[in-house]
N, C-alpha and C positions, 0 to 999 in steps of 0.2 A: 720236494721238487724231483717230479719223475724224468727219466732220461731223456723222455722225448721232446719235453718242455726245457729241459737244459740245452738240447740238438737243437732247438729253434732259438733260443736266446744267443748260443756260440755263434750258429749262420747269420745272422743279424749283426754279430759283431765283425765276422769276416766281411760282410757285405759291406759295412763302414770303411773298413781298411781297404778292402778290392779298390773302390771307387776311385782311389787316389794314387794305386800305386804307380799308372802309366803319367800321371799329370809330370814329373819329371822331366819326361821326353820333350815338353815343350819347352823349345828354348835352348836347347843341349847342344854342346860343339861337335858331339860324336857321332860321327855316320851311321850307316844302319848295320855294318857289320862291326864297329867299336862299343857301340850304344850295348846291344845284347850281351858282349864278352863282358864286359864291366859289371853289367846287372846282374848275369851270372853268378859271378864272384861276391857279390852282397847277399845274394839268396845262401849261397854255400856255407859263408863267414856267420850268416844270420842262425841258419839252422844248427851249423855246427855248434856255437854259442847256447844256443837254447837247450840242444841236446847235453852241453857238459854241465850247465847249470839244473838241469832236470836229473842227472845221475844218469842217464841213459845210454850213454855210449858204447857200442858193442864193437869189438874190432875182430870177433869170430864171423864166420858165414853164417845166416838163418836162411830157412825157407823163405821164400817169397822175394828174395833181395834182387833178383835179376827182374823181377816183375815191377818193382820198385824204379830199378834205372831205367826199363825200357820207358815208364810211363813219364820221368825226365826227360828224355829223349822225344818222345812224342808233343810235350808241353813245350820244350823249349824251341822246337821246330815251328810251333803254332805262333809263340810269343817274340819272336823274331819277325814274323810278317807283321804279328800286329806294331809292334816299334814303327815300322817302316809306314803303316798304315795311317798313325796318328800323325806321322809328319805332311803327310800327303794331304788327307782330308779331316784331320781333326780328331780330338779325343770324345767331342759331342756326338760325331755320326760314327766312328770306328767303332767304338764301345756297343754300340745296340746289335751291329751286325754280329760282332763275334760273340757276344752273351745269346744268339740264335741257339749256341751249343746247350743252353739251361734247357731246352725241350728233350733235345737229344738225353742229357742227362738225366733227367725225370724219367723220359722212358725205360733208359738201360736199367736203372734204379727199379723202378715199377714192376717190368716185366721180366727183366734178365736175371735180376736179383730176388725176384719175388717180393719185395715191400709192400707192394700195395696191388696183388694181383687182379687184374679186370674181372675174373670170374667170380672170384669170395668178394670183392669190394668195388663195384662197379661205379657207386656212386663217389669213394674217396679216389677213384682211377682217376674218373672225369674231372674230379675238383683239381688233382695234381695237375692234369693235361691241359684244362682249360688256364688254369693259373700261370704256368709256364708259357703259355701262348701268350698270354696278354702280356708277360712283362716284356715279352721282346716282339710283341709288334708295333712298339717304340721304333722298332728299327725303318719298317716301310714309312710311318710316318715322318722321322726325320730326315729320310732320304728326300723328300719332296723341298726339304729347305735348301737344298744344296744343288743351285741350278747353274750350270756352267755357261760363263761368258763367251767363252771360246773354244775353236776346236783343242787346243792343247789343255784349256781346264777338261774340258769333255772327257779327253783319253788320261790326266792325269786322276780323273773321279773315278774311270773304271778300273784303274790301277789299285787307287787304294781302296775299294769295295773288294775287288778280287784277293788282295792281301788280307782284308778282314774276314771272307771267307774261310779262306785257307786256316786262319786263327780258328775258327769258329769248330771246323770239322777236328783239328787237333785237341782243342782244349775239351771235345765231348770224347774222343777215342782214348784217350790217356787215364781215364775215368776208369777203365775196365783193367788193365793190369797194375794200377794201383790201388782199386778196391782188392783184387785179389791178394795183392802181398799185405794187406791191412788185416785179412782174414788169416794169415801163416805168421807176421811177424810179431815178435816179443810185444812192440810198442808204435805207437804212432812216431816217435822220433825215429826209430830205426827205418822205417817205411822213409820218412820226409828226408833223411841226409842221404841215404841213396838216391834218392828222386833227384834231389841237388846235384849230386854226380855227374847222373844223365843230363842236366841241365846243363850244366860246367861242359860238359863233352861236345854237345849240340851246339850250342850257343857261340864256341871258341873256335869251332870248325870252319865257319865263312872267313875271318880273319886269316887262318891259316892259308887256307886256299888261294884265299887273295894276295897273300904278302902283306894283310893289313896290319901284322905282329907289331913291326918296329914301330910303326905310325901309332898303332893302339897306345906303346910305351912311351911316347911322345907327348901325348895328350895330355895337356895339364891337370892338375889334382881337383881343381873344382871341377872339370868337365866330367872325371869321374865319378864324383862323390855325388852327382844328379845319377848318375845308373846306381851306382853301390844303395842311396835312400830308395829307388826306385825298388831294388832287389828284395832290399829290406822290408818295406812294406808289403810286398806279395808276400815273402814268408811267412810274413806274422800273418795275414789273412789267411794263409794254407795250413798253416797249423790251429788256425780255430775251426776251418772248416773240417777238417780233415777228424778234430777230437767232437764236432759235431754230428759228422757221418757215423763214428764210432757208437755213440750216443744213439743214434734216432734213423739208421741206413742213409743212402742215398739222396731217394727222391725229394723228400721234403728241403732237406737241408740244402742241395745243391739247386734248387730252384729259388728258395730265399734268399742265397747268397747273391741271387741275379737281382736285388733289389741295388746293387752297387750301381746299376743302369741308372737308378734316380738320380743318386748321387752325384755322376760322373757325368749325366747331362748337363745338371744343375749348374757343376762345378765350368764343365767346359762353355755354358752360356754365359755365368757371373764373371766368371773371373779372365777367361781367355775371349769372351765376346767371339764366339765359333759361329752363333746362330743369332740373327736379328730377330729380340723376341717379339717386339710389336709389329713386325711381318710377317710372322709365323708363329701368331698367338696359339691358334687353335690346335696347331700341328703337336706344340710344345706341351700346352695342357692336357690335349687327350693322350698324348703319349707317355706323361707321367702319371695320369690318372689309371692307365691301363697298366703300370707297374705296380701299384699300390692295389689295386684289385686284384691283380695277380698274386701279389705276396700274400693277401688276405686269404684265398682259395688255397695258396700251399700250407697256409697255418692250419686249417682246419682239415686236410687230407688224410692224415693219420689217426685222426680219434674217431 
């Protein structure tokens, strides 16, 4: 099996894990400052354990270490906004907006990192661009299902969408320093462990600035455990994704990982009943088909 094929399979596995990492946010007793802090702990502990098991733990500084840390700061900022967005407008509606970062990431990989240069591979580039665009087109369709019943709900919808858009930008921008670190670091684990430290730093900062640290400590273990699970799931998906990127570049694995859209939407519909399928069947079906067709185009973009 060649490296691009392995990269596609790893990206598909990461999509499956990413689809569920924010589900524990639903029903969590932690507020929007406390949940990201506990989630960051789950990320760091999972990354540290994986690094130790792989015997890749490195104490001395290495080239690209700061880039990995910076990537964690950027991603953590976006994910703190995502956690709040899920609480306000739901998992099924916030995830597609957040995953508009897929298009930005595919463009960065194809053009900035010269993986699918438009001048040399115009058809593959168009397939990657169209595929990533189709995956996130579900965002527009699913927003049609959220009809505010009052002025208060309209205001909440605007806040939730704004937070999800912040997540979208941050989750695309963190790719740049992290990808640079991957080219310099001795291993994927070295990159992701330092990235986790950046995530921990930025996700604890709001609790410190608002004086929520003591309240965070007082929360029951069961409340923290949901956030730890969320962090552990994300860390697992992140490891799969960056191993995929090492084998197949950024553009295609990054786009395929966006298939988590389909799974998260389905989970939000079936489990959390966030969208009434009978009332919005057309939007839901078209959104899911767009995701699937987009994923197919991305798998052939590097051939």
